[in-house]
N, C-alpha and C positions, 0 to 999 in steps of 0.2 A: 448224402451223409446222416448223420441221424444224429442231429446233437442234441434230444434230448437223454439220449443214453453217458451222457453228460455233466449233467443239471444231477448234482447228491443229495441236494432234494427231491428226499421220499415222503408218495405217495401219502405211505401211511403213517408221518408223522405229520399230515396237516389241519387246518382246522378253516371254519368257515368264517369269515371276519363276524362280528359282529355290528359293525356299521358298513358304508358307503365306502368304498374305494377306487371306484373309477373313476373318477374326478383327481386323486389326489396325484403327491409328486412319486417321481420314478429316481430309485438313490441307482444307481452301479457303481462299485465302491471297490479300488484295486489295489492287492499288496501286493507285495514285490519281499520274495525271504532271502536273503543272506544267502542261499542255499539258489537261489536265481527260478522257482519254485513262484506262478502267480498264481493269485486265490480270485476270485473274482465274483461281486456278492451281486447281488441284484433283487432291490429291498418296493415294497411299495408303501405309502407312505411312511410312516421310521419304528410302524408295528411289523408288519409283515414281509418274511425274506420268500421270496418265490423262482431264484436262481445261486447256484455255488457250484463252481468247479475249481480243480486243481490243475495247470499247466505246466509248462517249462515255458521259461520268458523267450528262450527261441523258434518258439510255435509262432510269430504272428498274426500268421493268416489264421489258425488256429482262433486264436484271443480274439483278432479283430472279428473273424463269424461270429464267437457267441455273443461282444456288446450286439451286433447287429441285429441278432436272433433277440437277443431281451429285450429291445427298445422294439423291434418291428412287433409284438405278440402286445407287451402291457402286462406280461402276466397275468394269463388268467387261469393258468394250468393249477398253478401250486401255489398256496398261498400258507402259508408256515407260520406258529403267533412262537 
Protein backbone atom coordinates (compact mmCIF):
# COMPACT_ATOMS: atom_id res chain seq x y z
CA UNK A 1 0.00 0.00 0.00
CA UNK A 2 1.31 3.45 -0.92
CA UNK A 3 0.70 5.33 2.34
CA UNK A 4 2.09 8.61 1.00
CA UNK A 5 -0.88 8.95 -1.37
CA UNK A 6 -3.04 9.60 1.71
CA UNK A 7 -0.82 12.44 2.93
CA UNK A 8 -2.49 15.74 2.02
CA UNK A 9 0.70 17.69 2.71
CA UNK A 10 1.99 18.46 -0.76
CA UNK A 11 5.72 18.92 -1.52
CA UNK A 12 4.97 22.21 -3.32
CA UNK A 13 3.90 23.73 -0.01
CA UNK A 14 6.99 22.67 1.91
CA UNK A 15 9.50 24.92 3.54
CA UNK A 16 12.90 23.98 4.94
CA UNK A 17 13.09 24.71 8.69
CA UNK A 18 15.46 27.46 9.73
CA UNK A 19 16.49 25.61 12.89
CA UNK A 20 17.36 22.03 13.83
CA UNK A 21 14.24 19.89 14.26
CA UNK A 22 15.73 16.40 14.43
CA UNK A 23 15.47 16.29 18.21
CA UNK A 24 12.12 18.03 18.58
CA UNK A 25 8.86 16.56 19.82
CA UNK A 26 6.47 14.72 17.54
CA UNK A 27 2.76 15.48 17.81
CA UNK A 28 -0.05 13.40 16.39
CA UNK A 29 -3.45 15.05 16.70
CA UNK A 30 -6.61 13.16 15.86
CA UNK A 31 -9.88 14.96 15.25
CA UNK A 32 -13.23 13.24 14.74
CA UNK A 33 -16.09 15.15 13.12
CA UNK A 34 -19.79 14.65 13.90
CA UNK A 35 -19.95 12.90 10.48
CA UNK A 36 -17.38 10.35 11.71
CA UNK A 37 -14.56 11.64 9.54
CA UNK A 38 -11.12 11.33 11.11
CA UNK A 39 -8.47 13.96 10.48
CA UNK A 40 -4.93 13.04 11.52
CA UNK A 41 -2.31 15.80 11.75
CA UNK A 42 1.34 14.93 12.34
CA UNK A 43 3.68 17.72 13.43
CA UNK A 44 7.28 18.22 14.40
CA UNK A 45 7.96 20.81 17.03
CA UNK A 46 4.80 22.89 17.11
CA UNK A 47 5.57 24.78 13.91
CA UNK A 48 5.81 22.18 11.14
CA UNK A 49 3.01 20.00 9.82
CA UNK A 50 4.32 16.91 8.07
CA UNK A 51 1.22 14.75 7.72
CA UNK A 52 -2.45 15.45 7.17
CA UNK A 53 -5.03 12.85 6.22
CA UNK A 54 -8.77 12.39 6.32
CA UNK A 55 -10.51 9.03 6.49
CA UNK A 56 -13.65 7.56 8.03
CA UNK A 57 -13.90 6.45 11.63
CA UNK A 58 -14.72 2.83 10.78
CA UNK A 59 -11.45 2.28 8.90
CA UNK A 60 -9.43 1.42 12.01
CA UNK A 61 -6.75 -0.52 10.16
CA UNK A 62 -5.94 2.47 7.95
CA UNK A 63 -5.90 4.87 10.91
CA UNK A 64 -3.47 2.64 12.81
CA UNK A 65 -1.34 2.33 9.67
CA UNK A 66 -1.17 6.13 9.35
CA UNK A 67 -0.10 6.60 12.96
CA UNK A 68 2.51 3.84 12.72
CA UNK A 69 3.86 5.35 9.51
CA UNK A 70 4.10 8.81 11.07
CA UNK A 71 5.95 7.53 14.13
CA UNK A 72 8.37 5.35 12.14
CA UNK A 73 9.37 8.07 9.72
CA UNK A 74 9.75 10.90 12.20
CA UNK A 75 8.62 13.13 9.32
CA UNK A 76 11.80 13.51 7.25
CA UNK A 77 9.99 13.98 3.92
CA UNK A 78 7.58 16.89 4.20
CA UNK A 79 7.73 19.82 6.52
CA UNK A 80 5.13 22.55 6.09
CA UNK A 81 5.07 25.83 7.93
